[in-house]
C-alpha positions, 0 to 999 in steps of 0.5 A: 319236210324231212327225209322219209327213211321209211320210204327208203326202207320200203324202196330198197326191199327185195322185190320192190317194183321201183317204177310203180313205187315212184309213180304211186308215191307221186300220185298219192301226193297229187303229183303226176308222173309219165313213164317214158319207154325208150329202147327197152328202158322205162324212164319216169318224167315228173309232170309239173304244170305249165305255170312251172316254166318261164320260157325266158329262162333255161330248163334245169334237168335233174336226173337220178337213176332208180335201178340198182345192181341185183346183188345190192339193196342200192341204198346209196346207189341210188335210192337215197337220191330218188327218195330225196327228189321225190319229196322235192318234186312234191314241194315243187308242185306246190310252188306258185312261181316258175322253177323251170325244173325238169325231173327224170328218174332213169332206168338202165344206169347200172348198164353203163359199162364205163365212160362211153355211156353207149350201153346205158339207158340215158344214152337213148334218153339223150338221143330222144332229147336230140330228136325233140330239139332239147339240147340247151338244158342245164343237166344235173345227174345226182348219184349216191348222195346218202353218205357224208356232207361234201358234195363232189362234182365229178371231173370230166376230160373233154376230148381235144377234138370236141367242138368249141361250142360244146366245150363252152356250154359244158364249162359254163354248166360246170362252173355254175354247178360248182358255185351252186355246190359251194353255196349250199355246203358252206364252201366245202364242195370238191371236184374229183375224178368220179366214175361216170353215171348218166352224164356219160350217156348225155355227153356221148350224145353231144349234150353237156351234163354234170355228175354230183355225188357225196362223200364223208369229209375224211374220205374225200380228203383221203381220196383227194390226196391219193389222186395227187400221189397217183395220177393213174388212179384218175384213169382207173376211176373214170375210164376203168383202165388199170395200167399193165403190171399194177394189181387192181387191188392197188387202186381199189384200196385207194377208193373211198370206203363209200364207193367200195360199199357199191354193188354189195349187200352193205350198201344198205339203209344202215350205211346212210349218214344222218346229215346228208339229207339236209345238204342234198336238200339245200343243193336241190333248193339252190337249183330250183332258185337258179335263173339262167337266161335261155339265150346264154348258151 
């Protein structure tokens, strides 16, 4: 099943009711979804049959935000990932063996406000996870997967005072994720400073989560070089901090072109690159095939 560009074009139309689109898209393909209202945000949970889960194995929660900045169509941020995951959900629903995937489309990511994650919808969602006793999932956040073929695992700097158990869980998840990305793209995955997405809300709640994005090779290489040459660039990207006396344009000009399209009219269907879908599909397939024993937290 190829990526549905027609669905993407419908999804990014002005005035599209994105929540209704997602629920209807799944229902038309015999996949059920439940809307989860939490603190004024409407998250969407894909309902797979009980046979999809093996209690001996860890759940893999896969997340993509479906909201977008009002000044932009948001084709890459984050509509491409949503459409790709909708089609993946339809494939998973037909799977006869346990895949242990929990899939959620989140609302309110664009309100993140930086690395704290306290304002974004995922924070209240993570708090709900805690109230339900869900704190051992492998949580993968996919944001902006529609340009390029190089998967980028976002770096996270954990506070020194963080608990050793959290650090161990996060490190294990991070290493598993990077290994998975490498296997899906022929060894070209990278780890780089990336702006926080829904992973911030989970980390702020004490739940490990990683964020994955995609970049064209030449952009990823140039950005990696810029990070090496200017240590302050990492702080600007991850914490939105611009050192005193340095114009913000210095940092903005060092960002990948893909990121400079975000929240503009140019994050449109024409900006999506044709080979991204195949790489993302392989990543998702690897996740469905992952089998991590539940007790290895």
